[in-house]
Biopython code that builds the backbone (N, CA, C, O; Angstrom):
import numpy as np
from Bio.PDB.StructureBuilder import StructureBuilder

atoms = [
    (1, "MET", "N", (-1.616, 6.708, -12.774)),
    (1, "MET", "CA", (-2.716, 6.530, -11.856)),
    (1, "MET", "C", (-3.827, 7.555, -12.142)),
    (1, "MET", "O", (-3.587, 8.761, -12.104)),
    (2, "SER", "N", (-5.006, 7.078, -12.419)),
    (2, "SER", "CA", (-6.161, 8.083, -12.615)),
    (2, "SER", "C", (-6.729, 8.442, -11.377)),
    (2, "SER", "O", (-6.651, 7.674, -10.418)),
    (3, "LEU", "N", (-7.326, 9.599, -11.300)),
    (3, "LEU", "CA", (-8.121, 10.142, -10.109)),
    (3, "LEU", "C", (-9.118, 9.135, -9.655)),
    (3, "LEU", "O", (-9.932, 8.722, -10.481)),
    (4, "TYR", "N", (-9.143, 8.696, -8.436)),
    (4, "TYR", "CA", (-10.179, 7.762, -7.866)),
    (4, "TYR", "C", (-10.254, 6.435, -8.712)),
    (4, "TYR", "O", (-11.327, 5.877, -8.937)),
    (5, "LYS", "N", (-9.187, 6.025, -9.111)),
    (5, "LYS", "CA", (-8.973, 4.694, -9.844)),
    (5, "LYS", "C", (-7.901, 3.915, -9.176)),
    (5, "LYS", "O", (-6.758, 4.365, -9.089)),
    (6, "ALA", "N", (-8.259, 2.705, -8.683)),
    (6, "ALA", "CA", (-7.298, 1.847, -8.045)),
    (6, "ALA", "C", (-6.546, 1.036, -9.042)),
    (6, "ALA", "O", (-7.180, 0.446, -9.916)),
    (7, "ASP", "N", (-5.278, 0.958, -8.987)),
    (7, "ASP", "CA", (-4.442, 0.103, -9.831)),
    (7, "ASP", "C", (-4.741, -1.342, -9.425)),
    (7, "ASP", "O", (-4.675, -2.210, -10.295)),
    (8, "PHE", "N", (-5.057, -1.656, -8.202)),
    (8, "PHE", "CA", (-5.139, -2.986, -7.577)),
    (8, "PHE", "C", (-6.569, -3.183, -7.077)),
    (8, "PHE", "O", (-6.804, -2.827, -5.923)),
    (9, "PRO", "N", (-7.544, -3.705, -7.809)),
    (9, "PRO", "CA", (-8.868, -3.860, -7.493)),
    (9, "PRO", "C", (-8.931, -5.014, -6.385)),
    (9, "PRO", "O", (-8.033, -5.846, -6.262)),
    (10, "VAL", "N", (-10.024, -4.981, -5.633)),
    (10, "VAL", "CA", (-10.337, -6.053, -4.608)),
    (10, "VAL", "C", (-9.988, -7.368, -5.155)),
    (10, "VAL", "O", (-10.408, -7.651, -6.277)),
    (11, "GLY", "N", (-9.265, -8.215, -4.496)),
    (11, "GLY", "CA", (-8.905, -9.621, -5.009)),
    (11, "GLY", "C", (-7.702, -9.688, -5.821)),
    (11, "GLY", "O", (-7.379, -10.781, -6.285)),
    (12, "THR", "N", (-6.986, -8.638, -6.055)),
    (12, "THR", "CA", (-5.700, -8.523, -6.770)),
    (12, "THR", "C", (-4.692, -9.092, -5.782)),
    (12, "THR", "O", (-4.786, -8.772, -4.597)),
    (13, "SER", "N", (-3.698, -9.946, -6.210)),
    (13, "SER", "CA", (-2.569, -10.402, -5.506)),
    (13, "SER", "C", (-1.540, -9.327, -5.675)),
    (13, "SER", "O", (-1.273, -8.895, -6.796)),
    (14, "VAL", "N", (-0.922, -8.859, -4.529)),
    (14, "VAL", "CA", (0.070, -7.754, -4.613)),
    (14, "VAL", "C", (1.289, -8.234, -3.736)),
    (14, "VAL", "O", (1.160, -9.154, -2.928)),
    (15, "ARG", "N", (2.348, -7.641, -3.911)),
    (15, "ARG", "CA", (3.550, -7.822, -3.114)),
    (15, "ARG", "C", (3.831, -6.454, -2.414)),
    (15, "ARG", "O", (3.891, -5.415, -3.070)),
    (16, "VAL", "N", (3.993, -6.486, -1.121)),
    (16, "VAL", "CA", (4.373, -5.292, -0.360)),
    (16, "VAL", "C", (5.929, -4.926, -0.919)),
    (16, "VAL", "O", (6.734, -5.815, -1.198)),
    (17, "ALA", "N", (6.188, -3.675, -1.023)),
    (17, "ALA", "CA", (7.398, -3.168, -1.595)),
    (17, "ALA", "C", (8.572, -3.659, -0.523)),
    (17, "ALA", "O", (8.320, -4.092, 0.602)),
    (18, "SER", "N", (9.777, -3.524, -1.032)),
    (18, "SER", "CA", (11.000, -4.048, -0.398)),
    (18, "SER", "C", (11.224, -3.132, 0.891)),
    (18, "SER", "O", (10.754, -1.995, 0.948)),
    (19, "ARG", "N", (11.951, -3.685, 1.889)),
    (19, "ARG", "CA", (12.219, -2.837, 3.127)),
    (19, "ARG", "C", (12.846, -1.539, 2.768)),
    (19, "ARG", "O", (12.515, -0.526, 3.385)),
    (20, "ARG", "N", (13.735, -1.495, 1.808)),
    (20, "ARG", "CA", (14.457, -0.306, 1.495)),
    (20, "ARG", "C", (13.421, 0.683, 0.877)),
    (20, "ARG", "O", (13.502, 1.875, 1.174)),
    (21, "ASP", "N", (12.494, 0.255, 0.066)),
    (21, "ASP", "CA", (11.583, 1.171, -0.579)),
    (21, "ASP", "C", (10.642, 1.612, 0.531)),
    (21, "ASP", "O", (10.354, 2.808, 0.563)),
    (22, "LEU", "N", (10.135, 0.811, 1.427)),
    (22, "LEU", "CA", (9.248, 1.205, 2.526)),
    (22, "LEU", "C", (9.897, 2.285, 3.448)),
    (22, "LEU", "O", (9.303, 3.290, 3.838)),
    (23, "GLU", "N", (11.100, 1.981, 3.731)),
    (23, "GLU", "CA", (11.846, 2.900, 4.696)),
    (23, "GLU", "C", (12.062, 4.347, 3.897)),
    (23, "GLU", "O", (12.059, 5.406, 4.524)),
    (24, "GLU", "N", (12.227, 4.296, 2.630)),
    (24, "GLU", "CA", (12.372, 5.593, 1.897)),
    (24, "GLU", "C", (10.982, 6.212, 1.809)),
    (24, "GLU", "O", (10.875, 7.433, 1.924)),
    (25, "PHE", "N", (9.931, 5.457, 1.616)),
    (25, "PHE", "CA", (8.562, 6.043, 1.544)),
    (25, "PHE", "C", (8.336, 6.691, 3.010)),
    (25, "PHE", "O", (7.917, 7.845, 3.099)),
    (26, "ALA", "N", (8.604, 5.975, 4.072)),
    (26, "ALA", "CA", (8.405, 6.417, 5.415)),
    (26, "ALA", "C", (9.092, 7.740, 5.650)),
    (26, "ALA", "O", (8.526, 8.610, 6.312)),
    (27, "ARG", "N", (10.428, 7.944, 5.074)),
    (27, "ARG", "CA", (11.183, 9.097, 5.269)),
    (27, "ARG", "C", (10.627, 10.338, 4.499)),
    (27, "ARG", "O", (10.641, 11.477, 4.967)),
    (28, "SER", "N", (10.158, 10.015, 3.327)),
    (28, "SER", "CA", (9.887, 11.056, 2.355)),
    (28, "SER", "C", (8.467, 11.538, 2.250)),
    (28, "SER", "O", (8.167, 12.676, 1.889)),
    (29, "TRP", "N", (7.639, 10.628, 2.580)),
    (29, "TRP", "CA", (6.077, 10.724, 2.485)),
    (29, "TRP", "C", (5.616, 11.679, 3.584)),
    (29, "TRP", "O", (5.662, 11.302, 4.755)),
    (30, "LYS", "N", (5.175, 12.890, 3.266)),
    (30, "LYS", "CA", (4.744, 13.971, 4.293)),
    (30, "LYS", "C", (3.276, 14.258, 4.392)),
    (30, "LYS", "O", (2.797, 15.125, 5.123)),
    (31, "TYR", "N", (2.620, 13.489, 3.624)),
    (31, "TYR", "CA", (1.094, 13.690, 3.615)),
    (31, "TYR", "C", (0.308, 12.712, 4.366)),
    (31, "TYR", "O", (0.808, 12.229, 5.382)),
    (32, "HIS", "N", (-0.869, 12.359, 3.988)),
    (32, "HIS", "CA", (-1.800, 11.491, 4.616)),
    (32, "HIS", "C", (-1.234, 10.034, 4.766)),
    (32, "HIS", "O", (-0.392, 9.579, 3.991)),
    (33, "HIS", "N", (-1.732, 9.381, 5.761)),
    (33, "HIS", "CA", (-1.510, 7.920, 5.989)),
    (33, "HIS", "C", (-0.136, 7.518, 5.703)),
    (33, "HIS", "O", (0.178, 6.811, 4.745)),
    (34, "GLN", "N", (0.716, 8.020, 6.617)),
    (34, "GLN", "CA", (2.176, 7.632, 6.732)),
    (34, "GLN", "C", (2.243, 6.207, 7.194)),
    (34, "GLN", "O", (1.331, 5.715, 7.858)),
    (35, "LEU", "N", (3.265, 5.576, 6.864)),
    (35, "LEU", "CA", (3.529, 4.143, 7.308)),
    (35, "LEU", "C", (3.872, 4.203, 8.788)),
    (35, "LEU", "O", (4.614, 5.077, 9.237)),
    (36, "ALA", "N", (3.276, 3.191, 9.585)),
    (36, "ALA", "CA", (3.622, 2.940, 10.916)),
    (36, "ALA", "C", (4.916, 2.131, 10.848)),
    (36, "ALA", "O", (5.088, 1.322, 9.936)),
    (37, "PRO", "N", (5.776, 2.326, 11.746)),
    (37, "PRO", "CA", (6.996, 1.561, 11.936)),
    (37, "PRO", "C", (6.778, 0.027, 11.759)),
    (37, "PRO", "O", (7.555, -0.648, 11.083)),
    (38, "GLU", "N", (5.701, -0.494, 12.388)),
    (38, "GLU", "CA", (5.527, -1.990, 12.342)),
    (38, "GLU", "C", (5.147, -2.431, 11.000)),
    (38, "GLU", "O", (5.292, -3.626, 10.742)),
    (39, "GLN", "N", (4.659, -1.607, 10.067)),
    (39, "GLN", "CA", (4.413, -1.934, 8.756)),
    (39, "GLN", "C", (5.656, -2.373, 7.905)),
    (39, "GLN", "O", (5.555, -3.214, 7.012)),
    (40, "ILE", "N", (6.707, -1.821, 8.199)),
    (40, "ILE", "CA", (7.953, -2.046, 7.564)),
    (40, "ILE", "C", (8.334, -3.533, 7.677)),
    (40, "ILE", "O", (8.974, -4.066, 6.771)),
    (41, "GLU", "N", (7.973, -4.176, 8.713)),
    (41, "GLU", "CA", (8.350, -5.570, 8.945)),
    (41, "GLU", "C", (7.502, -6.486, 7.989)),
    (41, "GLU", "O", (7.713, -7.697, 8.049)),
    (42, "PHE", "N", (6.596, -6.024, 7.148)),
    (42, "PHE", "CA", (5.859, -6.731, 6.201)),
    (42, "PHE", "C", (6.400, -6.622, 4.797)),
    (42, "PHE", "O", (5.789, -7.066, 3.825)),
    (43, "ALA", "N", (7.571, -6.014, 4.728)),
    (43, "ALA", "CA", (8.218, -5.832, 3.400)),
    (43, "ALA", "C", (8.275, -7.169, 2.656)),
    (43, "ALA", "O", (8.541, -8.220, 3.239)),
    (44, "ASP", "N", (8.020, -7.091, 1.376)),
    (44, "ASP", "CA", (8.106, -8.355, 0.495)),
    (44, "ASP", "C", (7.101, -9.328, 0.655)),
    (44, "ASP", "O", (7.085, -10.349, -0.032)),
    (45, "GLN", "N", (6.200, -9.059, 1.580)),
    (45, "GLN", "CA", (5.078, -10.012, 1.695)),
    (45, "GLN", "C", (3.968, -10.097, 0.618)),
    (45, "GLN", "O", (3.544, -9.066, 0.097)),
    (46, "LEU", "N", (3.513, -11.274, 0.293)),
    (46, "LEU", "CA", (2.503, -11.374, -0.576)),
    (46, "LEU", "C", (1.050, -11.313, 0.081)),
    (46, "LEU", "O", (0.833, -11.906, 1.138)),
    (47, "ALA", "N", (0.205, -10.685, -0.479)),
    (47, "ALA", "CA", (-1.176, -10.487, 0.063)),
    (47, "ALA", "C", (-2.235, -10.288, -1.104)),
    (47, "ALA", "O", (-1.899, -10.181, -2.283)),
    (48, "GLU", "N", (-3.517, -10.252, -0.668)),
    (48, "GLU", "CA", (-4.554, -10.110, -1.424)),
    (48, "GLU", "C", (-5.242, -8.810, -1.047)),
    (48, "GLU", "O", (-5.523, -8.614, 0.136)),
    (49, "VAL", "N", (-5.526, -7.924, -1.966)),
    (49, "VAL", "CA", (-6.313, -6.710, -1.667)),
    (49, "VAL", "C", (-7.756, -7.068, -1.110)),
    (49, "VAL", "O", (-8.551, -7.682, -1.822)),
    (50, "GLU", "N", (-8.059, -6.691, 0.116)),
    (50, "GLU", "CA", (-9.257, -6.977, 0.693)),
    (50, "GLU", "C", (-10.242, -5.841, 0.575)),
    (50, "GLU", "O", (-11.445, -6.098, 0.539)),
    (51, "GLU", "N", (-9.778, -4.529, 0.509)),
    (51, "GLU", "CA", (-10.587, -3.438, 0.407)),
    (51, "GLU", "C", (-9.835, -2.239, -0.229)),
    (51, "GLU", "O", (-8.641, -2.096, 0.032)),
    (52, "VAL", "N", (-10.446, -1.409, -1.014)),
    (52, "VAL", "CA", (-9.962, -0.177, -1.480)),
    (52, "VAL", "C", (-10.716, 0.996, -1.070)),
    (52, "VAL", "O", (-11.945, 1.004, -1.146)),
    (53, "SER", "N", (-10.047, 1.986, -0.641)),
    (53, "SER", "CA", (-10.747, 3.296, -0.327)),
    (53, "SER", "C", (-9.918, 4.326, -0.874)),
    (53, "SER", "O", (-8.808, 4.054, -1.330)),
    (54, "PHE", "N", (-10.412, 5.579, -0.860)),
    (54, "PHE", "CA", (-9.603, 6.718, -1.460)),
    (54, "PHE", "C", (-9.626, 7.842, -0.508)),
    (54, "PHE", "O", (-10.618, 8.174, 0.141)),
    (55, "TYR", "N", (-8.435, 8.423, -0.465)),
    (55, "TYR", "CA", (-8.165, 9.583, 0.307)),
    (55, "TYR", "C", (-8.793, 10.829, -0.472)),
    (55, "TYR", "O", (-8.846, 10.747, -1.699)),
    (56, "HIS", "N", (-9.210, 11.828, 0.079)),
    (56, "HIS", "CA", (-9.748, 13.010, -0.554)),
    (56, "HIS", "C", (-8.611, 13.466, -1.584)),
    (56, "HIS", "O", (-7.476, 13.759, -1.207)),
    (57, "GLY", "N", (-8.966, 13.495, -2.741)),
    (57, "GLY", "CA", (-7.940, 13.981, -3.822)),
    (57, "GLY", "C", (-7.587, 12.839, -4.678)),
    (57, "GLY", "O", (-6.954, 13.029, -5.716)),
    (58, "GLY", "N", (-7.988, 11.559, -4.274)),
    (58, "GLY", "CA", (-7.956, 10.447, -5.256)),
    (58, "GLY", "C", (-6.879, 9.418, -4.864)),
    (58, "GLY", "O", (-6.927, 8.329, -5.436)),
    (59, "ASP", "N", (-5.992, 9.622, -4.029)),
    (59, "ASP", "CA", (-5.030, 8.532, -3.742)),
    (59, "ASP", "C", (-5.730, 7.193, -3.229)),
    (59, "ASP", "O", (-6.501, 7.201, -2.269)),
    (60, "PRO", "N", (-5.415, 6.094, -3.914)),
    (60, "PRO", "CA", (-5.964, 4.847, -3.382)),
    (60, "PRO", "C", (-5.216, 4.370, -2.116)),
    (60, "PRO", "O", (-3.997, 4.487, -1.995)),
    (61, "LEU", "N", (-6.006, 3.837, -1.201)),
    (61, "LEU", "CA", (-5.497, 3.198, 0.079)),
    (61, "LEU", "C", (-6.031, 1.779, 0.126)),
    (61, "LEU", "O", (-7.188, 1.509, -0.198)),
    (62, "TYR", "N", (-5.188, 0.922, 0.523)),
    (62, "TYR", "CA", (-5.536, -0.516, 0.639)),
    (62, "TYR", "C", (-5.401, -1.093, 1.856)),
    (62, "TYR", "O", (-4.465, -0.846, 2.618)),
    (63, "LEU", "N", (-6.490, -2.024, 2.132)),
    (63, "LEU", "CA", (-6.354, -3.021, 3.377)),
    (63, "LEU", "C", (-6.101, -4.325, 2.615)),
    (63, "LEU", "O", (-6.739, -4.689, 1.627)),
    (64, "LEU", "N", (-5.084, -4.988, 3.201)),
    (64, "LEU", "CA", (-4.602, -6.186, 2.669)),
    (64, "LEU", "C", (-4.986, -7.310, 3.595)),
    (64, "LEU", "O", (-4.922, -7.150, 4.814)),
    (65, "ARG", "N", (-5.392, -8.466, 3.043)),
    (65, "ARG", "CA", (-5.808, -9.599, 3.817)),
    (65, "ARG", "C", (-4.570, -10.239, 4.559)),
    (65, "ARG", "O", (-3.604, -10.674, 3.933)),
    (66, "GLY", "N", (-4.658, -10.266, 5.849)),
    (66, "GLY", "CA", (-3.613, -10.847, 6.552)),
    (66, "GLY", "C", (-2.320, -10.017, 6.875)),
    (66, "GLY", "O", (-1.361, -10.476, 7.495)),
    (67, "VAL", "N", (-2.403, -8.816, 6.411)),
    (67, "VAL", "CA", (-1.269, -7.774, 6.654)),
    (67, "VAL", "C", (-1.936, -6.581, 7.239)),
    (67, "VAL", "O", (-2.797, -5.959, 6.616)),
    (68, "PRO", "N", (-1.534, -6.253, 8.460)),
    (68, "PRO", "CA", (-2.093, -5.066, 9.126)),
    (68, "PRO", "C", (-1.684, -3.797, 8.599)),
    (68, "PRO", "O", (-0.573, -3.667, 8.084)),
    (69, "GLY", "N", (-2.589, -2.754, 8.700)),
    (69, "GLY", "CA", (-2.302, -1.470, 8.352)),
    (69, "GLY", "C", (-3.006, -1.001, 7.119)),
    (69, "GLY", "O", (-3.607, -1.806, 6.408)),
    (70, "LEU", "N", (-2.953, 0.256, 6.848)),
    (70, "LEU", "CA", (-3.566, 0.803, 5.613)),
    (70, "LEU", "C", (-2.465, 1.146, 4.708)),
    (70, "LEU", "O", (-1.534, 1.841, 5.117)),
    (71, "TRP", "N", (-2.510, 0.678, 3.436)),
    (71, "TRP", "CA", (-1.407, 0.861, 2.586)),
    (71, "TRP", "C", (-1.555, 1.766, 1.362)),
    (71, "TRP", "O", (-2.531, 1.676, 0.617)),
    (72, "HIS", "N", (-0.579, 2.623, 1.176)),
    (72, "HIS", "CA", (-0.628, 3.565, 0.084)),
    (72, "HIS", "C", (-0.260, 2.816, -1.146)),
    (72, "HIS", "O", (0.504, 1.858, -1.031)),
    (73, "GLU", "N", (-0.718, 3.151, -2.296)),
    (73, "GLU", "CA", (-0.483, 2.432, -3.574)),
    (73, "GLU", "C", (1.028, 2.392, -3.881)),
    (73, "GLU", "O", (1.519, 1.372, -4.364)),
    (74, "ARG", "N", (1.777, 3.482, -3.612)),
    (74, "ARG", "CA", (3.114, 3.460, -3.805)),
    (74, "ARG", "C", (3.905, 2.308, -3.022)),
    (74, "ARG", "O", (5.037, 1.981, -3.381)),
    (75, "CYS", "N", (3.343, 1.787, -2.080)),
    (75, "CYS", "CA", (4.035, 0.768, -1.193)),
    (75, "CYS", "C", (3.661, -0.634, -1.724)),
    (75, "CYS", "O", (4.025, -1.625, -1.092)),
    (76, "LEU", "N", (2.975, -0.746, -2.818)),
    (76, "LEU", "CA", (2.601, -2.111, -3.386)),
    (76, "LEU", "C", (3.049, -2.307, -4.744)),
    (76, "LEU", "O", (3.345, -1.342, -5.449)),
    (77, "GLN", "N", (3.119, -3.580, -5.179)),
    (77, "GLN", "CA", (3.489, -3.975, -6.467)),
    (77, "GLN", "C", (2.561, -5.016, -6.912)),
    (77, "GLN", "O", (1.989, -5.732, -6.089)),
    (78, "ARG", "N", (2.386, -5.134, -8.160)),
    (78, "ARG", "CA", (1.632, -6.307, -8.606)),
    (78, "ARG", "C", (2.481, -7.528, -8.431)),
    (78, "ARG", "O", (3.691, -7.504, -8.657)),
    (79, "LYS", "N", (1.823, -8.626, -8.016)),
    (79, "LYS", "CA", (2.597, -9.811, -7.722)),
    (79, "LYS", "C", (3.245, -10.372, -9.078)),
    (79, "LYS", "O", (2.552, -10.471, -10.090)),
    (80, "ALA", "N", (4.383, -10.678, -9.065)),
    (80, "ALA", "CA", (5.009, -11.121, -10.399)),
    (80, "ALA", "C", (4.821, -12.545, -10.591)),
    (80, "ALA", "O", (5.253, -13.093, -11.605)),
]
sb = StructureBuilder()
sb.init_structure("model")
sb.init_model(0)
sb.init_chain("A")
sb.init_seg("    ")
for serial, (resi, resn, name, xyz) in enumerate(atoms, 1):
    if name == "N":
        sb.init_residue(resn, " ", resi, " ")
    sb.init_atom(name, np.array(xyz, "f"), 0.0, 1.0, " ", f" {name:<3s}", serial, name[0])
structure = sb.get_structure()
């Protein structure tokens, strides 16, 4: 991942990571924009990237159409 470059541009179809991966992220991620517990319920959901923003320092953050919350790039995968 390059600084201030999104791997998933607006309009990209993505899959939210598995429940296990989201739970691990929630346990281990100690920085900005931690997952809210209700976001874990959206594991494995397909969605389209609606908006991309960047945290200071370059981490991409995503709003997904129809899936609540702000998502860190590590919680998403390109739709297979």
